[in-house]
Every structure is written in C-alpha cells, then in structure tokens.
C-alpha positions in Angstrom: 0.3 -29.9 5.3 0.1 -28.2 8.1 -2.7 -28.9 11.2 -5.6 -27.0 11.3 -4.4 -25.6 15.1 -1.1 -24.4 13.3 -3.3 -22.5 10.6 -5.7 -20.7 13.0 -2.1 -19.8 15.3 -0.7 -18.2 12.3 -4.0 -16.5 11.2 -4.3 -15.0 14.8 -0.7 -13.8 15.0 -1.1 -12.1 11.6 -4.3 -10.7 12.2 -2.8 -9.1 15.5 0.4 -8.0 13.3 -2.0 -6.4 11.0 -4.0 -4.7 14.0 -1.3 -3.7 15.7 0.3 -2.2 12.6 -2.6 -0.1 11.9 -3.0 1.2 15.2 0.8 2.2 15.3 0.1 4.3 12.4 -3.3 5.7 13.3 -1.8 6.9 16.8 0.9 8.8 14.9 3.4 6.4 16.4 5.8 6.7 13.1 8.9 6.0 15.2 7.4 2.5 16.1 6.4 1.7 12.9 9.7 0.4 11.1 9.9 -2.3 13.8 6.9 -4.1 12.7 9.4 -5.1 10.0 12.6 -7.6 9.3 16.0 -5.5 8.6 16.2 -7.0 4.8 12.4 -5.8 3.8 10.2 -4.6 1.2 7.7 -1.9 1.6 6.3 -0.7 -1.4 3.0 1.5 -2.1 1.7 1.5 -5.7 -1.6 1.1 -7.4 -3.5 -1.4 -9.4 -2.6 -1.4 -12.9 0.9 -1.1 -11.8 0.9 -4.1 -9.5 -1.0 -6.2 -12.1 1.1 -5.0 -14.8 4.2 -6.6 -12.4 5.7 -3.2 -12.8 8.5 -3.2 -9.7 8.7 0.5 -8.0 5.9 2.4 -6.8 5.0 5.7 -5.1 6.7 4.9 -1.9 9.7 2.3 -2.0 11.9 1.1 0.5 14.1 -2.2 0.6 15.2 -2.0 4.2 14.4 -1.1 7.9 16.8 1.7 7.9 15.1 3.2 4.7 11.9 3.0 6.6 13.8 4.9 9.5 14.7 7.6 7.2 11.5 7.8 5.8 10.0 8.6 9.4 13.0 11.2 10.4 12.2 13.2 7.0 8.8 13.1 7.9 9.4 14.5 11.3 11.9 17.1 10.3 12.3 18.1 6.8 8.8 17.1 4.8 6.5 19.9 4.5 2.8 18.3 4.2 -0.6 19.4 5.4 -1.4 18.1 9.0 -3.5 14.9 8.7 -4.0 11.6 10.6 -5.5 8.2 9.4 -8.0 5.7 10.5 -7.5 2.3 8.9 -10.5 -0.4 8.8 -8.9 -3.7 8.3 -10.3 -7.2 7.0 -9.5 -10.3 8.7 -6.4 -11.7 7.2 -6.3 -14.4 4.5 -3.6 -16.9 4.4 -2.7 -17.4 1.1 0.0 -20.0 2.1 2.3 -20.9 4.9 5.5 -22.9 4.3 8.6 -23.3 6.5 7.8 -20.2 8.9 7.2 -17.9 5.8 3.3 -16.9 5.7 1.7 -15.1 2.5 -1.2 -13.0 3.4 -3.7 -10.8 1.9 -5.7 -8.2 4.0 -8.4 -5.8 2.5 -8.1 -2.4 3.8 -9.9 0.8 3.9 -8.0 3.9 4.9 -9.9 7.1 6.1 -8.0 10.5 6.6 -8.6 13.2 8.5 -7.2 16.7 8.3 -6.5 19.3 10.5 -9.4 21.0 9.6 -11.4 18.0 10.6 -12.2 17.2 6.8 -12.6 13.7 6.9 -12.7 11.8 3.7 -12.0 8.2 2.3 -8.4 8.4 1.4 -7.7 4.8 -0.3 -9.3 1.5 -0.5 -6.9 -1.4 -1.2 -5.2 -4.8 -0.3 -1.9 -5.5 1.5 0.2 -8.3 0.1 2.3 -9.3 2.8 5.1 -12.0 3.5 5.6 -12.5 6.9 8.2 -14.5 9.0 9.0 -15.5 12.7 10.7 -12.7 14.2 11.0 -12.4 18.3 8.0 -13.6 19.9 5.6 -13.2 16.6 5.6 -12.4 13.1 7.2 -9.5 11.3 6.8 -8.3 7.7 9.6 -9.2 5.4 7.7 -7.9 2.5 4.5 -5.3 2.2 3.2 -4.4 -0.9 0.4 -2.1 -0.5 -1.8 -1.9 -3.8 -4.5 0.5 -3.9 -7.7 -0.2 -5.6 -7.4 3.2 -7.4 -5.2 3.7 -10.8 -4.1 6.6 -9.0 -2.7 8.1 -5.7 -3.1 11.1 -4.1 -0.1 13.3 -4.1 -0.8 14.0 -0.6 0.4 10.9 0.6 2.8 11.2 3.4 2.2 8.9 6.2 3.0 5.4 5.8 -0.3 3.3 4.6 
C-alpha cells in the first residue's frame, strides 16, 4: 500500500500533466503534443457507447508517438478543415490505481471550440482514461483514451482532444 504522501505526489504530478497537456493543445503548440506520450503509446478518441461495449477502435486511433507526430504533420500540411481552436476545462485528476510506477487515472473534461468566425460552442464533454508512467522528471501518457459523453462525435474533429 502506498503512503498518503506518495499518492498526493502522484496526484499532483498527474494534475500537472493534464493541465500542461490541455494548455499545449489550447495554445496551438501541436508539434509539442506528442511529447506528452511515451514512444510505445495508445491514443484513442471514442464515444461512450463504443467504450462501454468494449469496441477497441475509435474516431482517432494511434499506437505510437510516431503516429501522433504524423497526425500533427498532416494537420499542418495536408488536411483541409475550418480554422478552429479549443479551450479545455479539466477536473482534478482521480487516481484509480497506482502500482509499480504505473498510475491509472480518470479526468473529466469540457471542450469548447472557437471557430475563426468567433462562434463558440461546447464541442465535447467526456472523460480521459489514462495510464501514466514515469518519464524523465515526471509522468507521461502510456495510454490516453478520450471518451466523449455523446454517442456521436462531430465530423469537424481535427485537433487532438
């Protein structure tokens, strides 16, 4: 059993990782986004029905940091989509399990999308199901599964969530 001090340190490190992750996306520093993950990672965006049914694929699915870098390159150079940006609001991170340097967490989020026209809408709400591991001086994502509360996901999904 871990001490209260260790759990508190892990919670603070996990909260710092989540807020830095959200700020990176919100500030359009997408080239830095893959650096929040280890090389052999999983990133998936899905919706609640597929998640609850245990369906493994998602709207966005990547199994390595290299795939995340490719996604950013395609967003910058190849994809055509309406200019937009996000603003994340994230809850405190809840530690579900912590064992042998692997920390399993959940974090609720609300994602607001701001279009180039200034139109602002609530784009998505949901929960991050994450597996974090020690990396460098902190934590990094080994797995980030983004589960949207809605049973459908907007086709304008371009930017990482």
